[in-house]
C-alpha positions as CSV (number, residue, x, y, z in Angstrom):
1,M,17.1,-30.7,13.0
2,P,13.8,-29.4,13.7
3,D,10.5,-32.0,14.4
4,N,8.4,-31.8,11.9
5,L,5.0,-30.1,12.7
6,L,2.6,-31.2,10.2
7,P,0.4,-33.6,11.6
8,N,0.6,-37.3,10.5
9,P,-1.3,-38.6,7.1
10,S,-1.6,-41.4,8.4
11,T,-3.7,-40.5,11.7
12,N,-7.0,-40.1,10.9
13,P,-9.8,-38.9,13.9
14,D,-12.6,-41.2,14.7
15,T,-15.2,-40.4,12.6
16,L,-18.1,-39.9,14.5
17,L,-21.8,-39.4,12.3
18,P,-24.6,-38.1,13.2
19,A,-28.0,-39.9,15.1
20,E,-31.2,-40.3,13.6
21,P,-33.8,-39.5,15.7
22,E,-36.3,-39.8,13.5
23,V,-35.2,-43.2,11.9
24,E,-34.6,-44.2,15.8
25,G,-38.1,-43.4,16.8
26,L,-40.3,-45.6,13.9
27,L,-37.4,-48.3,15.4
28,R,-38.9,-48.3,18.3
29,S,-43.0,-48.0,17.3
30,N,-42.4,-51.6,15.1
31,A,-42.8,-49.8,12.1
32,P,-42.3,-52.0,8.9
33,V,-38.0,-51.2,7.6
34,A,-39.4,-50.8,3.9
35,S,-41.6,-47.8,5.2
36,I,-38.6,-46.1,7.4
37,V,-36.3,-46.8,4.0
38,V,-39.0,-45.1,1.6
39,S,-38.9,-42.0,4.2
40,H,-35.6,-41.4,4.6
41,P,-33.8,-42.9,2.0
42,S,-30.4,-41.3,3.0
43,S,-30.2,-43.7,6.1
44,S,-27.5,-46.4,6.0
45,L,-29.1,-48.6,9.3
46,A,-33.1,-48.1,7.2
47,W,-31.3,-49.6,3.6
48,A,-29.2,-52.9,6.6
49,L,-32.0,-53.2,8.3
50,L,-34.2,-53.9,5.2
51,A,-30.8,-56.0,3.8
52,D,-31.1,-58.4,7.0
53,E,-34.0,-58.9,6.3
54,A,-34.6,-60.6,2.9
55,W,-31.2,-62.3,3.5
56,D,-33.0,-63.9,6.7
57,R,-35.9,-64.8,3.8
58,G,-32.8,-66.5,1.8
59,A,-33.2,-63.3,-1.1
60,T,-29.4,-63.1,-1.4
61,L,-29.8,-61.1,-4.6
62,E,-32.3,-58.4,-2.4
63,S,-30.2,-58.4,0.4
64,Y,-27.1,-57.7,-1.8
65,A,-28.6,-54.4,-3.4
66,Y,-30.5,-52.9,-0.6
67,A,-26.8,-53.9,1.1
68,R,-25.2,-52.1,-1.8
69,V,-27.8,-48.9,-1.5
70,G,-27.1,-48.5,2.2
71,Y,-23.1,-49.2,1.9
72,H,-23.7,-45.3,-1.1
73,R,-25.6,-44.1,1.6
74,G,-23.2,-45.0,4.1
75,L,-20.0,-43.5,2.0
76,D,-22.0,-40.0,1.6
77,A,-23.0,-39.8,5.4
78,L,-19.4,-40.3,6.5
79,R,-17.8,-38.1,3.9
80,K,-20.5,-35.1,4.9
81,A,-18.6,-35.9,8.5
82,G,-15.1,-35.0,7.1
83,W,-14.6,-39.0,6.3
84,R,-11.6,-38.6,3.8
85,G,-11.1,-42.5,2.3
86,A,-9.6,-44.1,5.3
87,G,-9.6,-44.0,8.8
88,P,-11.3,-44.9,12.3
89,V,-15.5,-45.2,11.8
90,P,-16.0,-46.2,15.4
91,W,-18.1,-48.9,16.1
92,S,-19.0,-48.1,19.5
93,H,-20.4,-44.7,18.7
94,E,-24.6,-46.1,17.8
95,P,-25.0,-43.7,15.0
96,N,-21.6,-45.2,12.4
97,R,-23.9,-48.3,13.1
98,G,-25.9,-48.2,9.8
99,V,-22.9,-47.5,7.5
100,L,-20.8,-51.0,8.9
101,R,-24.1,-52.8,9.3
102,S,-24.3,-52.1,5.3
103,L,-20.9,-52.8,5.3
104,F,-21.4,-56.3,6.7
105,A,-24.8,-57.2,5.0
106,L,-22.6,-56.7,1.7
107,R,-19.7,-58.2,2.8
108,R,-22.1,-61.7,3.3
109,A,-24.3,-61.5,0.2
110,A,-20.8,-60.9,-2.1
111,E,-19.8,-63.7,-0.8
112,A,-22.9,-65.9,-1.1
113,I,-22.8,-64.3,-4.5
114,E,-19.0,-65.2,-5.1
115,E,-18.3,-61.8,-6.7
116,P,-14.9,-61.6,-6.9
117,G,-12.5,-59.8,-4.8
118,E,-15.7,-57.8,-3.1
119,P,-15.6,-59.4,0.4
120,E,-12.0,-58.7,0.7
121,R,-11.9,-55.3,-0.2
122,L,-14.8,-55.5,2.4
123,T,-13.4,-57.1,5.2
124,Q,-10.6,-54.7,4.8
125,F,-12.4,-51.4,4.8
126,L,-15.1,-53.3,7.6
127,D,-11.4,-53.6,9.7
128,G,-10.2,-50.2,8.5
129,A,-13.1,-48.3,10.3
130,D,-13.2,-51.0,12.8
131,P,-11.8,-54.1,13.6
132,T,-14.1,-54.9,16.6
133,A,-17.5,-54.5,13.8
134,A,-17.1,-57.6,12.1
135,E,-17.3,-59.3,15.4
136,A,-20.1,-57.7,17.1
137,L,-22.2,-57.6,13.8
138,A,-21.5,-61.3,13.2
139,R,-22.7,-62.4,17.4
140,G,-26.0,-60.8,15.8
């Protein structure tokens, strides 16, 4: 019997998002994160950082909302980069970190507000994207 020449559907290539040089430049210049979000609303990294700021000041619901937007912006970027709903999104690729940070921040806030099922779903998503990402983010 001949070998199956079709690609294995369970093997997905790494998704590598493009860099955001304007966002990175603004972050290096210490511009307020809220102003970066206003000028670059599609940046999941900017939304994730805004979620972290809210979390750090104890604004759990704001953090949740910002992380939710970052998560959706990240899904948009992943799909645009060829991601089809599953597969690796490596933490080692710096431009992927915005969406992974948004996932982590959303999971953290969903857990804090005790949203049923969401922390587990987000943990599976984050681990499926890159099993090292959550640990790297937890270390800060």
